[in-house]
C-alpha positions in Angstrom: 5.6 1.5 -32.7 8.1 4.9 -32.3 8.0 6.0 -29.1 8.5 9.9 -27.9 11.6 11.3 -26.1 11.0 11.8 -22.4 12.5 14.8 -22.5 11.1 16.8 -25.0 7.7 15.1 -24.2 8.3 16.7 -20.5 9.2 20.1 -22.3 6.2 19.9 -24.8 3.9 19.0 -21.0 5.4 22.2 -19.4 4.8 24.3 -22.4 0.9 23.7 -22.6 1.0 24.1 -18.9 2.7 27.3 -19.0 0.0 30.3 -18.7 -2.9 27.9 -18.4 -2.3 26.6 -14.9 -3.1 28.7 -11.8 -0.1 31.2 -10.8 -0.6 29.2 -7.2 -1.7 25.9 -8.2 -0.1 23.1 -6.0 1.5 20.4 -7.7 0.9 16.9 -6.5 2.6 13.5 -8.3 1.7 10.6 -8.2 4.6 7.7 -7.3 6.3 6.9 -8.5 7.0 8.6 -12.0 4.6 11.5 -11.3 6.5 12.6 -8.8 9.6 13.1 -10.2 7.6 14.9 -13.2 6.1 17.0 -10.3 9.2 18.4 -9.3 10.7 19.2 -13.0 7.5 20.8 -13.5 7.8 23.3 -10.9 11.1 24.0 -11.6 10.3 24.9 -15.0 6.9 26.7 -14.8 6.8 30.4 -13.5 4.5 30.4 -10.4 4.1 29.9 -6.5 3.7 25.8 -7.0 4.3 23.8 -3.6 4.7 20.3 -4.6 3.4 17.2 -2.8 3.5 13.6 -3.4 0.7 11.0 -3.0 0.7 7.4 -2.7 -2.6 5.8 -4.0 -1.7 2.0 -2.5 -4.0 2.0 0.7 -7.1 3.5 -2.1 -6.5 1.1 -5.3 -9.5 -0.9 -6.3 -7.2 -3.6 -7.1 -6.2 -4.9 -3.7 -8.0 -7.8 -3.6 -6.3 -9.3 -6.8 -2.9 -7.8 -6.6 -2.4 -6.9 -2.9 -0.1 -3.8 -2.4 3.0 -2.8 -4.1 6.3 -3.8 -3.2 7.3 -0.1 -2.0 4.5 1.7 -0.3 5.7 5.6 0.2 4.1 8.4 2.4 1.9 10.9 1.2 3.0 14.1 1.7 1.2 17.3 0.9 3.2 20.3 2.8 0.0 22.5 2.2 -3.8 23.0 3.0 -6.1 21.1 0.2 -8.6 22.7 1.3 -9.9 25.2 -1.1 -6.6 24.9 -2.8 -6.2 24.5 -7.0 -4.3 21.1 -7.3 -2.8 19.8 -10.3 -2.3 16.0 -10.1 0.8 14.8 -12.1 1.5 11.3 -13.4 3.6 9.7 -16.0 1.3 7.5 -17.9 -2.5 8.0 -18.3 -4.2 4.5 -18.7 -7.3 3.4 -17.4 -7.8 6.1 -15.2 -8.1 4.1 -11.7 -4.6 5.3 -10.5 -6.0 8.6 -11.0 -9.7 7.7 -9.4 -7.5 6.6 -6.2 -5.3 10.0 -6.2 -8.8 12.1 -5.9 -10.3 10.1 -3.3 -7.2 10.4 -1.3 -6.9 14.1 -1.9 -10.7 14.3 -0.5 -9.4 12.9 2.6 -7.2 16.1 3.3 -9.8 18.7 2.6 -12.2 20.3 -0.4 -10.0 21.3 -3.0 -11.6 24.4 -5.5 -10.5 22.6 -8.1 -8.5 19.6 -9.8 -6.4 19.3 -13.2 -4.8 16.4 -14.6 -1.1 16.6 -16.3 0.3 13.7 -17.5 3.3 12.9 -19.7 2.1 10.4 -22.3 -2.1 9.5 -22.5 -1.9 6.1 -24.1 -5.6 5.6 -24.4 -7.6 2.7 -23.2 -9.7 4.6 -20.6 -12.2 2.4 -18.0 -13.4 5.0 -16.6 -14.6 8.7 -17.3 -11.3 10.6 -16.7 -9.4 12.8 -19.1 -5.9 14.5 -19.0 -6.1 18.6 -18.9 -2.5 18.8 -20.0 -0.7 16.0 -22.0 2.8 16.0 -23.5 1.9 13.4 -25.9 -1.1 11.1 -26.8 -0.4 7.4 -28.3 -2.4 4.3 -29.2 -0.9 1.7 -27.5 -1.8 -1.8 -27.4 -3.3 -3.2 -24.2 -0.7 -6.2 -24.3 2.1 -3.6 -24.1 3.1 -1.0 -21.2 4.3 2.0 -21.2 6.8 2.7 -18.3 9.0 6.1 -17.7 12.7 5.0 -16.4 15.5 7.2 -15.3 18.8 6.8 -16.7 20.5 7.4 -13.4 18.5 4.5 -12.3 16.6 4.4 -8.6 19.0 2.9 -6.1 16.7 0.8 -4.1 17.1 -2.0 -1.6 18.3 -5.3 -3.3 17.3 -8.3 -2.1 18.9 -11.7 -2.6 16.5 -14.2 -5.1 14.0 -16.0 -2.4 14.9 -19.4 -2.1 12.5 -22.1 -1.9 12.2 -22.9 1.7 9.2 -24.4 3.4 7.6 -22.0 5.6 3.9 -22.1 6.8 3.8 -18.3 6.4 4.4 -18.1 3.2 2.4 -19.0 -0.2 3.8 -21.3 -2.8 4.9 -17.8 -4.5 6.8 -16.8 -1.3 4.5 -14.2 -0.2 3.4 -13.4 3.3 0.1 -14.9 4.2 0.5 -15.4 8.0 2.2 -13.5 10.4 3.2 -16.1 13.4 7.0 -15.5 13.9 9.9 -13.8 12.9 12.0 -16.6 12.7 12.7 -18.1 9.2 10.9 -15.1 7.7 13.0 -13.5 4.9 14.6 -10.4 5.6 13.2 -8.8 2.1 9.5 -9.6 3.6 10.3 -8.0 7.0 11.6 -4.8 5.2 8.5 -5.0 3.2 6.1 -4.6 6.6 8.5 -2.2 8.1 8.4 0.3 4.7 4.2 -0.2 4.5 4.0 0.4 8.2 5.7 3.8 7.8 2.7 5.5 5.6 0.1 3.6 7.4 1.2 5.2 10.7 0.7 8.6 8.9 -3.1 8.2 8.4 -3.4 9.2 12.4 -2.0 12.6 11.6 -5.1 13.3 8.9 -8.4 14.6 9.6 -10.2 11.3 8.1 -8.1 8.5 9.9 -9.4 5.8 7.7 -8.1 4.6 4.4 -10.5 1.9 2.1 -8.4 -0.5 1.4 -9.8 -3.3 3.5 -13.2 -2.3 3.1 -15.6 -5.3 3.1 -13.1 -7.5 4.8 -14.2 -9.2 8.2 -11.0 -9.4 10.9 -12.2 -11.6 13.9 -9.9 -10.8 17.2 -9.6 -14.1 18.6 -8.2 -13.2 22.2 -8.3 -16.3 24.6 -6.0 -14.1 27.1 -7.3 -11.0 28.4 -5.2 -7.9 26.8 -7.0 -4.8 26.4 -4.2 -2.5 25.1 -2.9 -5.4 22.6 -6.9 -5.9 21.5 -7.2 -2.0 21.1 -4.1 -1.8 19.2 -5.3 -4.0 16.5 -9.0 -3.0 16.4 -7.9 0.6 15.8 -5.7 -0.7 13.2 -8.3 -2.8 11.1 -10.6 -0.2 11.4 -8.6 2.4 9.9 -8.0 0.3 6.9 -12.0 0.1 7.3 -12.4 -3.5 8.1 -15.3 -4.9 9.5 -14.1 -6.2 13.2 -15.7 -8.7 15.4 -14.3 -8.9 19.0 -14.9 -12.4 20.2 -16.1 -12.9 23.9 -14.4 -16.0 24.6 -15.8 -16.4 28.1 -19.3 -17.0 26.4 -18.6 -18.6 23.5 -18.5 -22.1 22.4 -14.8 -23.2 23.1 -16.0 -22.8 26.6 -18.9 -25.3 26.4 -16.3 -28.0 24.8 -16.3 -26.9 21.0 -13.0 -27.1 20.1 -10.8 -24.1 18.5 -10.4 -25.6 14.9 -14.4 -25.9 15.5 -14.9 -22.4 16.5 -12.4 -21.0 13.1 -14.2 -23.2 10.6 -17.7 -21.8 12.3 -16.1 -18.2 11.8 -14.8 -19.2 8.2 -18.3 -19.9 7.7 -19.2 -16.5 8.3 -16.9 -14.9 6.0 -13.9 -14.2 8.2 -10.7 -12.6 6.5 -8.7 -12.7 9.3 -7.9 -14.0 12.8 -5.5 -12.1 15.0 -5.0 -14.5 18.1 -3.7 -14.4 21.8 -3.4 -17.7 23.0 -1.7 -18.6 26.4 -0.7 -22.5 24.5 2.0 -22.3 22.6 1.5 -22.7 19.2 -2.1 -21.9 18.6 -1.4 -19.6 15.8 0.6 -21.7 14.1 -2.3 -24.6 14.7 -4.8 -22.3 13.3 -2.6 -21.3 10.3 -2.2 -25.0 9.2 -5.2 -26.2 9.6 -6.9 -23.3 7.3 -4.1 -24.3 4.6 -4.7 -27.8 5.1 -8.5 -27.1 4.2 -7.6 -24.8 1.1 -8.8 -21.9 2.9 -6.1 -19.7 1.8 -7.6 -16.8 1.5 -8.2 -16.4 5.4 -4.9 -14.8 7.2 -3.6 -15.2 10.8 -1.7 -13.1 12.8 0.0 -13.9 15.8 -0.7 -11.5 18.9 1.1 -13.6 21.2 0.9 -17.3 22.6 3.1 -19.3 24.9 6.0 -19.3 22.5 7.0 -16.2 24.3 7.7 -14.8 27.6 5.7 -12.9 28.4 3.1 -14.0 26.0 2.5 -10.5 24.5 5.7 -10.6 22.9 4.4 -11.4 19.7 5.8 -11.1 16.1 4.1 -7.7 15.7 5.7 -6.4 19.1 8.8 -7.7 17.8 8.8 -5.6 14.7 8.9 -2.7 16.7 12.5 -3.5 18.0 15.1 -0.9 17.3 17.9 -4.0 17.1 15.8 -5.3 14.7 15.6 -2.3 12.3 19.2 -1.5 12.8 19.9 -4.9 11.7 18.4 -5.0 8.2 20.0 -3.7 5.1 19.1 0.3 4.7 18.0 1.6 1.6 20.4 4.0 -0.7 19.0 7.3 -1.4 17.9 7.7 -5.2 19.4 10.9 -6.9 17.2 13.4 -6.8 17.6 14.6 -10.7 18.2 12.5 -13.7 17.1 12.3 -17.3 14.4 10.3 -18.7 13.3 8.0 -20.9 10.1 6.0 -22.3 10.1 2.5 -22.9 7.4 -0.2 -24.1 7.1 -3.4 -22.2 5.2 -6.2 -22.0 1.9 -5.7 -20.2 1.3 -7.0 -16.9 
């Protein structure tokens, strides 16, 4: 299969858009390939085209199967979406699911007057009724291949050492984080990913609609065996902003006060389709005990977050709070900025 030259395809896309897009249309690039294309198009097409960037990670419909992308970026829309003409821009249009997620996110910022779609390559294979308004090239590509836009200069992202096979109860066999119990022994690359993901998540609080659908349909149980209104409320707000159903267990009247063990309580809640436990306990290692029990019982779909236990003094100094420590962040490797401009190429790779 012969692939088109990316620069020629970009020029063809710009030519199709000239005279067709509104003079004041806002260009919104979908991270990552679409963001760079949006900048290039704004430079080459006459008009007052403000440029924004959107990351659809919190809106994707495949989170339950694939989880979050390794790099989640902050959505930046430096203009009013309400009543604006928006041109969504992406590198490759395939199933249409990323575009759908981007449209859903746009409407959380306002109601646009019109949304158009511009893509460098339309490769077919749609799973949703979404079509490009403008396309630089249209290709018929086998489903077992992926079309990838790569920049010749290369993005200089953080580089981390290969993961070593280390027994850590917080990680699954693939080395992915399944529980957050302590920062001790946690690979730096995972800590970096948590911190990087927190930046775009924090920006949700700045929106008019302070909620994303990432955990819609999931149940989060706050198991606080010691009082801490501030910590419990913080976790509750975070879960609700991800659209999770939050259940605050009243320990004072729970079955544990009537002789039922901690693990018996956990098993009963898992039977009620719990997806996550946020645990605060005065006893050292209580969250670790729950996580080990879930792993042993094969309930790997249920996750545990340590909101403070007796390992720490005071007990509210759990790993979630430790991630806020500036000294920790300063000691981690920092990313190098990527070049603002570069040429690009289109290549095919085995489908994921």
